[in-house]
C-alpha positions in Angstrom: -27.1 -231.5 39.3 -26.5 -232.3 42.9 -23.2 -232.2 44.6 -23.3 -235.0 47.1 -19.7 -235.4 48.1 -16.5 -233.4 48.4 -15.2 -235.3 45.3 -18.3 -233.9 43.4 -17.4 -230.4 44.5 -13.8 -230.7 43.3 -15.0 -232.1 40.0 -17.4 -229.2 39.7 -14.6 -226.7 40.5 -12.4 -228.2 37.7 -15.3 -228.2 35.2 -16.1 -224.5 35.8 -12.5 -223.5 35.8 -12.0 -225.3 32.4 -15.1 -223.5 31.1 -13.8 -220.1 32.2 -10.4 -220.8 30.6 -12.1 -221.1 27.2 -13.1 -217.5 27.2 -11.1 -215.4 24.9 -12.5 -212.3 26.7 -14.7 -211.5 29.7 -16.6 -208.2 30.1 -17.2 -207.6 33.8 -19.8 -205.0 34.3 -20.0 -203.6 37.9 -23.6 -204.2 39.0 -23.4 -202.9 42.6 -26.1 -200.5 43.7 -24.0 -197.4 43.0 -23.2 -198.4 39.4 -26.7 -199.7 38.8 -27.9 -196.2 39.8 -25.5 -194.7 37.3 -26.8 -196.8 34.4 -24.9 -200.1 34.6 -27.9 -202.2 33.6 -28.0 -200.3 30.3 -24.3 -200.9 29.8 -24.8 -204.6 30.5 -27.7 -204.8 28.1 -25.8 -203.0 25.3 -22.7 -205.1 25.7 -24.7 -208.3 25.7 -26.5 -207.1 22.5 -23.3 -206.1 20.7 -21.5 -209.3 21.6 -24.4 -211.5 20.7 -24.3 -210.1 17.1 -20.7 -211.1 16.7 -19.9 -214.0 14.4 -18.8 -217.1 16.4 -19.3 -215.3 19.7 -21.8 -216.2 22.4 -22.8 -214.2 25.4 -22.3 -216.0 28.8 -24.2 -219.3 28.8 -24.1 -221.4 32.0 -24.0 -224.7 30.2 -22.4 -224.0 26.9 -18.8 -223.2 26.3 -18.8 -219.5 25.3 -16.0 -217.6 23.6 -16.9 -214.4 25.5 -18.7 -213.7 28.7 -20.6 -210.6 29.6 -21.3 -210.8 33.4 -22.6 -208.8 36.3 -20.1 -208.4 39.1 -20.4 -207.0 42.6 -19.0 -203.6 43.6 -15.6 -202.9 41.9 -14.8 -200.2 44.5 -14.7 -196.9 42.7 -18.3 -196.0 43.3 -18.0 -192.4 42.3 -16.6 -193.2 38.9 -19.3 -195.7 37.8 -20.5 -197.3 35.7 -17.4 -199.4 35.8 -16.3 -202.1 33.3 -13.3 -204.5 33.7 -12.0 -206.4 30.7 -10.2 -209.7 31.1 -7.7 -211.1 30.2 -6.2 -207.7 29.6 -7.1 -206.5 33.1 -8.3 -203.1 31.8 -10.4 -201.0 34.2 -12.7 -198.5 32.5 -14.5 -195.8 34.4 -17.5 -193.5 33.6 -18.6 -195.9 30.9 -21.6 -194.7 28.9 -23.9 -196.6 26.5 -22.3 -194.9 23.5 -18.9 -196.2 24.6 -19.9 -199.8 24.3 -19.4 -200.2 20.6 -15.9 -198.8 20.8 -15.0 -201.1 23.7 -16.3 -204.1 21.6 -14.5 -203.0 18.4 -11.2 -202.1 20.0 -10.8 -204.2 23.2 -13.0 -207.2 22.8 -12.1 -208.0 19.2 -8.6 -206.5 19.0 -7.3 -206.4 22.6 -6.6 -202.7 22.2 -7.3 -200.3 25.1 -9.7 -197.3 25.0 -7.4 -194.9 26.8 -10.0 -192.1 27.3 -11.9 -194.5 29.6 -9.0 -195.2 31.9 -8.7 -193.7 35.4 -6.4 -190.7 35.7 -4.4 -190.0 38.8 -3.5 -186.4 38.1 -1.3 -186.8 35.0 -0.8 -190.5 35.3 -3.0 -192.9 33.2 -4.0 -196.0 35.1 -5.0 -198.9 32.7 -5.2 -201.6 35.3 -6.8 -201.9 38.8 -3.4 -202.4 40.3 -2.3 -199.0 38.9 -5.0 -197.1 40.7 -4.0 -195.9 44.2 -7.5 -196.3 45.5 -7.3 -200.0 44.8 -3.7 -201.1 44.9 -3.3 -200.1 48.6 -6.1 -202.3 49.8 -5.9 -205.8 51.4 -8.9 -207.8 50.3 -10.2 -210.8 52.2 -13.9 -210.2 52.5 -14.0 -208.4 49.1 -11.6 -210.6 47.2 -14.2 -211.9 44.8 -16.3 -208.7 44.5 -15.8 -207.2 41.1 -14.0 -210.4 39.9 -16.7 -213.0 39.6 -20.3 -213.2 38.4 -22.3 -212.1 41.4 -25.2 -214.3 40.3 -23.3 -217.5 39.5 -22.6 -220.1 42.2 -20.4 -221.9 39.6 -18.0 -219.0 39.5 -17.8 -218.9 43.3 -17.0 -222.7 43.3 -14.4 -222.1 40.6 -12.8 -219.5 42.8 -12.5 -222.0 45.6 -15.9 -221.6 47.1 -17.2 -224.1 49.7 -13.8 -225.7 50.1 -13.6 -224.2 53.7 -17.0 -225.8 54.4 -15.7 -229.1 53.1 -12.6 -228.9 55.3 -14.7 -228.1 58.4 -17.1 -230.9 57.7 -14.6 -233.7 57.0 -11.3 -232.6 58.6 -12.5 -230.8 61.8 -14.8 -231.4 64.7 -17.2 -228.6 65.6 -15.1 -227.8 68.6 -12.0 -227.5 66.4 -13.8 -225.0 64.2 -14.7 -222.9 67.2 -11.1 -223.2 68.5 -9.7 -222.0 65.2 -12.1 -219.0 65.0 -11.2 -218.2 68.6 -7.5 -218.5 68.0 -7.8 -216.2 64.9 -9.0 -213.4 67.1 -11.8 -212.5 64.7 -14.0 -209.9 66.4 -17.5 -209.0 65.3 -17.5 -206.5 62.5 -20.9 -205.1 63.4 -19.4 -202.5 65.7 -19.2 -204.0 69.2 -16.0 -206.0 68.4 -17.0 -209.0 70.5 -14.8 -212.1 69.8 -16.7 -214.3 67.4 -15.2 -217.6 68.6 -16.1 -216.8 72.2 -19.7 -216.2 71.1 -19.9 -219.5 69.1 -18.4 -221.4 72.1 -21.0 -219.9 74.4 -23.8 -221.1 72.1 -22.3 -224.5 71.7 -22.2 -225.0 75.5 -25.9 -224.4 76.1 -28.0 -227.3 77.3 -30.7 -226.4 74.8 -30.0 -228.4 71.6 -32.2 -226.3 69.2 -30.0 -223.4 68.1 -30.0 -220.8 65.4 -27.5 -218.9 63.3 -28.6 -215.3 62.4 -26.9 -212.8 60.1 -27.4 -209.1 60.8 -27.6 -207.4 57.4 -29.6 -204.5 58.7 -27.0 -201.9 57.8 -28.7 -198.6 58.8 -25.9 -196.1 59.4 -26.0 -193.0 57.1 -23.2 -193.3 54.6 -22.5 -197.0 55.2 -22.9 -199.6 52.5 -20.2 -202.3 53.2 -22.5 -205.2 54.1 -24.9 -204.4 51.3 -22.0 -204.5 48.8 -20.9 -207.9 50.1 -24.4 -209.3 49.9 -24.7 -208.0 46.4 -21.2 -208.9 45.2 -20.4 -212.2 46.9 -23.4 -213.6 48.8 -22.0 -217.1 48.6 -19.0 -216.3 50.9 -21.3 -215.0 53.6 -23.5 -218.1 53.2 -20.6 -220.4 53.5 -19.5 -218.7 56.7 -23.0 -219.2 58.1 -23.0 -222.9 57.2 -19.6 -223.3 59.0 -21.0 -221.5 62.1 -24.1 -223.7 62.0 -21.9 -226.8 61.9 -19.8 -225.5 64.8 -22.7 -224.8 67.1 -25.1 -227.6 66.0 -27.8 -225.3 64.3 -30.0 -226.5 61.6 -31.7 -223.3 60.6 -30.4 -219.8 59.9 -31.9 -216.4 59.1 -30.5 -213.5 57.2 -32.0 -210.2 58.3 -31.7 -207.7 55.4 -32.8 -204.1 55.1 -35.8 -203.7 52.9 -33.9 -200.7 51.3 -31.5 -203.3 49.9 -33.6 -204.9 47.1 -30.6 -205.9 45.1 -29.1 -207.7 48.1 -32.4 -209.5 48.7 -32.6 -210.6 45.1 -29.0 -212.0 44.9 -29.3 -213.6 48.3 -32.5 -215.4 47.2 -30.8 -216.4 44.0 -27.7 -217.7 45.9 -29.8 -219.7 48.3 -31.8 -221.3 45.5 -28.6 -222.2 43.6 -27.0 -223.7 46.7 -30.1 -225.7 47.5 -30.3 -227.0 43.9 -26.7 -228.2 44.2 -27.3 -229.7 47.7 -24.9 -227.2 49.3 -27.8 -226.1 51.6 -30.5 -228.3 53.0 -30.3 -231.8 54.3 -27.2 -234.0 54.5 -24.9 -231.4 52.8 -22.1 -233.2 50.9 -23.1 -236.5 52.5 -21.8 -235.2 55.8 -24.9 -235.6 57.8 -25.0 -231.8 58.4 -28.4 -230.2 57.9 -28.8 -226.5 57.4 -31.7 -224.4 56.0 -31.4 -220.7 55.3 -34.2 -218.1 55.3 -34.4 -214.4 54.5 -36.2 -211.8 56.5 -36.6 -208.3 55.3 -36.4 -205.5 57.8 -38.8 -202.6 57.9 -36.3 -199.8 57.8 -35.9 -199.4 61.6 -32.4 -198.5 62.7 -33.0 -200.0 66.1 -33.4 -203.5 64.5 -29.6 -203.5 64.1 -29.6 -204.2 67.8 -29.5 -208.0 68.5 -32.6 -208.5 70.7 -34.6 -206.1 68.5 -33.5 -207.9 65.4 -34.6 -211.3 66.7 -37.9 -209.9 67.9 -38.5 -208.6 64.4 -37.8 -212.0 62.8 -40.3 -213.5 65.2 -42.9 -211.2 63.9 -42.9 -208.9 66.9 -42.2 -205.2 67.0 -38.4 -204.6 66.9 -37.6 -203.4 70.4 -34.6 -204.2 72.6 -35.0 -206.1 75.8 -33.2 -206.0 79.1 -30.2 -208.3 79.2 -29.4 -210.8 80.6 -30.4 -213.2 79.3 -28.1 -212.6 76.3 -28.7 -213.7 72.7 -26.3 -216.6 73.1 -28.5 -218.0 75.9 -32.0 -216.9 74.7 -32.1 -215.4 71.3 -34.4 -216.3 68.4 -37.5 -217.9 69.8 -35.7 -218.0 73.2 -33.2 -220.5 71.8 -29.4 -220.1 71.9 -28.4 -218.0 68.9 -25.2 -217.0 67.1 -25.7 -213.5 65.8 -23.0 -211.9 63.7 -23.0 -209.4 60.9 -22.3 -210.0 57.2 -18.6 -209.1 57.2 -17.9 -211.3 60.2 -19.3 -214.4 58.5 -17.5 -213.5 55.2 -14.2 -213.7 57.1 -14.8 -217.3 58.3 -14.1 -219.3 55.1 -10.5 -217.9 54.7 -9.8 -218.4 58.4 -10.8 -222.1 58.1 -8.9 -222.6 54.8 -5.7 -220.7 55.7 -5.7 -221.0 59.4 -5.8 -218.7 62.4 -2.0 -218.0 62.3 -2.3 -216.6 58.8 -5.2 -214.4 59.8 -3.2 -213.0 62.7 -0.5 -211.8 60.4 -2.9 -209.1 59.2 -4.0 -206.2 61.4 -3.1 -205.6 65.0 -2.6 -207.9 68.0 -6.0 -207.0 69.6 -7.9 -206.6 66.3 -6.5 -209.1 63.7 -7.6 -209.1 60.1 -9.0 -206.4 57.8 -11.9 -204.0 58.0 -14.2 -202.8 55.2 -15.1 -199.1 55.1 -17.4 -197.0 53.0 -15.5 -193.8 52.2 -17.9 -190.9 51.6 -18.1 -187.1 52.1 -15.8 -184.3 50.9 -13.2 -186.7 49.5 -11.8 -187.2 46.0 -12.4 -190.9 45.7 -15.5 -192.2 47.4 -16.2 -195.9 47.4 -15.7 -199.2 49.1 -12.3 -200.2 50.6 -10.8 -203.0 52.7 -7.7 -202.4 54.7 -5.8 -204.1 57.6 -6.9 -203.2 61.1 -4.6 -200.6 62.5 -4.4 -198.6 59.3 -4.3 -194.9 60.0 -7.0 -192.4 59.0 -4.3 -190.3 57.2 -3.5 -193.3 55.0 -7.1 -193.9 54.2 -8.1 -190.3 53.5 -5.0 -189.1 51.7 -3.3 -192.1 50.1 -6.3 -194.2 49.3 -9.0 -191.6 49.1 -6.9 -189.1 47.3 -7.3 -186.3 49.8 -10.1 -183.7 50.1 -12.0 -182.3 47.1 -10.8 -179.1 45.6 -7.9 -178.9 48.0 -10.1 -177.9 51.0 -8.7 -178.2 54.5 -9.6 -181.3 56.5 -11.8 -180.7 59.5 -13.0 -184.1 60.8 -14.3 -187.5 60.0 -17.4 -189.1 61.4 -16.7 -192.8 62.2 -19.3 -195.2 63.3 -22.3 -193.4 61.9 -24.9 -191.8 64.3 -23.6 -193.9 67.1 -20.0 -192.9 66.5 -17.9 -189.9 67.1 -15.9 -187.3 65.2 -12.2 -187.5 64.9 -10.0 -184.5 64.0 -6.6 -183.7 62.7 -4.7 -184.8 65.8 -6.2 -188.3 65.5 -5.3 -188.8 61.8 -2.2 -190.9 62.7 -4.0 -193.0 65.3 -4.6 -196.7 64.2 -8.1 -197.7 63.3 -8.9 -200.7 65.4 -11.6 -201.5 68.0 -9.6 -200.6 71.1 -7.8 -197.5 69.8 -11.0 -195.9 68.4 -12.8 -196.5 71.7 -10.1 -194.5 73.5 -11.0 -191.5 71.3 -14.6 -191.2 72.4 -15.8 -193.0 69.3 -16.6 -196.5 68.0 -15.6 -198.4 64.9 -19.3 -199.1 64.2 -20.0 -201.0 61.0 -17.3 -199.0 59.2 -18.8 -195.8 57.7 -16.3 -193.0 57.2 -17.8 -189.6 56.4 -15.0 -187.1 55.7 -15.8 -183.4 56.4 -13.9 -180.3 55.2 -13.6 -176.7 56.5 -17.0 -175.9 55.0 -18.8 -178.2 57.4 -20.6 -176.9 60.5 -19.9 -179.3 63.4 -22.9 -178.1 65.4 -25.1 -178.9 62.4 -23.4 -182.3 62.1 -24.3 -183.1 65.7 -27.8 -181.9 65.2 -28.2 -184.1 62.0 -27.1 -187.2 63.8 -29.1 -186.5 66.9 -32.2 -185.9 64.7 -31.5 -189.3 63.1 -31.1 -191.2 66.4 -34.1 -189.4 68.0 -36.3 -190.3 65.1 -35.1 -193.9 65.1 -35.5 -194.4 68.9 -37.9 -197.2 69.6 -39.2 -195.3 72.5 -39.1 -198.1 75.0 -36.8 -196.5 77.6 -37.2 -193.0 78.9 -33.5 -192.0 78.9 -33.2 -192.6 75.1 -36.8 -191.5 74.2 -36.8 -188.3 76.2 -33.1 -187.6 76.6 -32.4 -187.5 72.8 -35.5 -185.4 72.3 -34.3 -182.8 74.8 -30.8 -182.9 73.3 -32.2 -182.3 69.8 -34.3 -179.4 71.0 -31.2 -177.7 72.4 -29.2 -178.3 69.3 -31.9 -176.9 67.1 -32.1 -173.9 69.3 -28.4 -173.3 68.9 -28.3 -173.6 65.1 -31.3 -171.2 65.0 -29.2 -168.6 66.9 -31.4 -168.8 70.0 -29.0 -170.8 72.2 -27.6 -169.9 75.7 -24.2 -170.7 77.1 -26.0 -172.8 79.8 -27.2 -175.1 77.0 -23.8 -176.5 76.6 -23.7 -177.7 80.3 -27.2 -179.2 79.9 -26.1 -181.0 76.7 -23.2 -182.6 78.5 -25.4 -183.6 81.4 -28.1 -185.1 79.2 -25.4 -186.9 77.1 -24.0 -188.5 80.3 -27.4 -189.5 81.4 -28.4 -191.2 78.1 -25.0 -192.9 77.8 -25.2 -194.4 81.2 -28.9 -195.2 81.5 -30.3 -196.2 78.1 -31.5 -199.8 77.7 -29.6 -200.9 74.6 -26.2 -200.3 73.0 -27.7 -198.0 70.3 -29.2 -195.8 73.0 -26.0 -195.7 75.0 -24.0 -194.6 72.0 -26.5 -192.1 70.6 -24.9 -189.1 72.4 -21.4 -189.8 71.0 -21.5 -187.4 68.1 -22.5 -184.6 70.5 -19.9 -185.6 73.1 -17.1 -185.7 70.5 -18.0 -182.4 68.7 -18.5 -180.6 72.0 -15.0 -181.8 73.1 -13.2 -180.9 69.9 -15.3 -178.0 68.5 -16.6 -176.3 71.6 -15.5 -172.9 70.1 -18.0 -173.4 67.2 -20.8 -174.1 69.7 -19.9 -170.9 71.6 -19.6 -168.9 68.4 -23.1 -169.9 67.5 -24.4 -168.9 70.9 -22.3 -165.8 71.7 -21.7 -164.3 68.3 -24.7 -165.7 66.4 -22.3 -166.8 63.7 -21.7 -170.0 61.8 -18.2 -169.9 60.4 -19.0 -172.6 57.7 -22.1 -170.5 56.6 -24.3 -173.6 56.8 -26.8 -172.7 59.5 -29.5 -170.9 57.7 -30.8 -168.8 60.5 -27.3 -167.3 61.1 -26.6 -166.4 57.5 -26.8 -162.8 56.3 -27.0 -162.0 52.6 -25.4 -158.9 51.3 -25.0 -157.3 47.9 -21.5 -156.2 46.7 -22.2 -152.8 45.1 -19.1 -153.2 42.8 -20.6 -156.2 41.1 -24.3 -155.3 41.2 -25.5 -153.8 37.9 -29.0 -153.1 39.2 -30.8 -155.6 37.0 -33.5 -156.2 39.7 -33.5 -160.0 39.2 -32.8 -160.6 42.9 -35.7 -158.5 44.0 -38.1 -160.3 41.6 -37.1 -163.7 43.0 -37.2 -162.7 46.7 -40.4 -164.3 48.2 -40.2 -162.0 51.3 -39.8 -158.7 49.5 -36.6 -158.0 51.4 -34.7 -156.6 48.5 -35.2 -153.0 47.3 -33.5 -150.7 44.9 -33.6 -148.9 41.5 -32.9 -150.3 38.1 -29.2 -149.7 37.1 -28.4 -148.9 40.7 -27.1 -151.3 43.4 -29.8 -153.0 45.3 -30.0 -153.6 49.1 -31.1 -156.6 51.3 -33.0 -156.0 54.5 -31.8 -158.9 56.7 -34.6 -158.3 59.2 -37.1 -159.3 56.6 -34.9 -161.8 54.8 -36.0 -165.5 55.3 -32.5 -166.8 54.4 -33.8 -168.9 51.4 -30.9 -168.0 49.2 -33.0 -167.4 46.1 -31.3 -164.1 45.4 -27.8 -165.6 45.4 -28.9 -168.6 43.3 -30.4 -166.3 40.6 -27.7 -163.6 40.5 -25.7 -163.9 37.2 -22.9 -161.6 38.4 -21.9 -163.1 41.8 -22.9 -159.9 43.4 -24.6 -161.5 46.4 -22.5 -163.1 49.2 -23.1 -164.7 52.5 -21.7 -163.3 55.7 -21.7 -165.4 58.8 
């Protein structure tokens, strides 16, 4: 069936809404990457099998009117508690669902509408049957993620039923291209990829170019460790991002677009391909969309796992079939981007914001967030925190609210130490910054960047020198090698950091680190290179005492740095079984049976085999 007019779209919306209203029950199985890794596919298969055997009940069928639907949704947010299952119309949220739970869910909830209480989320002593009862979910403001976890991620019909493509219709028939640009500009929407450049301004620059061949490109090359926001949007609601790209294409006069996706996101690629095929089949992509005269064709490019391809010029070079390496600017991407043509380049989250802005207006969007950073921001919340997962909150929300109110605080009551924001190109924020608002301008003042939105929470058991070494190792490994400051500067910085964590550092190393960081930051070719030293700069500024302790005292207070650990045997606990000596590969442990053993730390290789194999907790680490 083709949808060739806005009337056809409205009729399709009503048709699907009527179909969905006939369901007596819907089983929404979270099929984001996290839940799939926890066994969600088995849950889906088992629920489908159980429901298909019921008399008078059919599993989701696109063209028939079912009584019950078993569907795959995008990320439902509580990634650590997967597999997740949501049951409508009762709005029950089940966590940690196992295959053996499926029959009870069908017997009690699907057939009788009764809850399975043991599968509910528990907030301390409080049972939370519904998503709105769960602190992690009920304190979010969802714009980009509004459909994730609520609609079938593989059904364009359900997206249409939820109001999908209405913004595109409004843009095509009620607005000129310039009015679309003006509305996006007025909204204050800033690029969510990290730089925070005004989206409307970028679109306007492309629209003003003399060259009439233009492109719209989506950056889905999310490479920051601990970040999975864009991947979750592409998996859970690819249609919204696609609709945003179509609107951008209409605004700037582009007829072709490209989505650049990490090869490490196979599920995103699969669902994007499915979404594009469905949209093309309906005539919502291709030539003369909705009879408007607008032509737009969309293509997918898979990245090769290079972090540097997240940089605009490197990304466009990769799409062209060249090695992904940044180039000197100007000219900028808006002037000469893909195949040296004017190009709109935004990330997944930026495009996913556009439909709501067009539908509800710039003034509505500005009621959310801050004056300088309107709207919401998605974050992936990971690390030493009770509730890890995907969140969306208004710009300007404080770290304290995110970590303690939404995230549930740190695991096991450990003390907060810091949070890495912006991935390897970001910085570390500490206790004094917990009440600072999270928006582009405020974070920049704290020697950090918003980045794509990864938040890695660290507790008192984290060594900040090792954190800096880890991120520098990542950026040095991912350097394209084109410019000397980044290629050699990050290498020298990594060598110094490795020397410090090995207990071989000198106090002069700290001055050299700062000097190298300043050089790389000011002289690197691209934005990724310029931001590479930020983790070192921020940790040196806020945890200099830890660096000095590693150098001067040869100690790591977090007991993380292997070379600085010393293993000792507590004579009160040691029964002299000799198991530690048998497992020591270096022969560093000596003693007599039934007498306390001794570790020679000069021979010890710090492997920890003795501690791991002691049944009496007699071996401890001293730093």
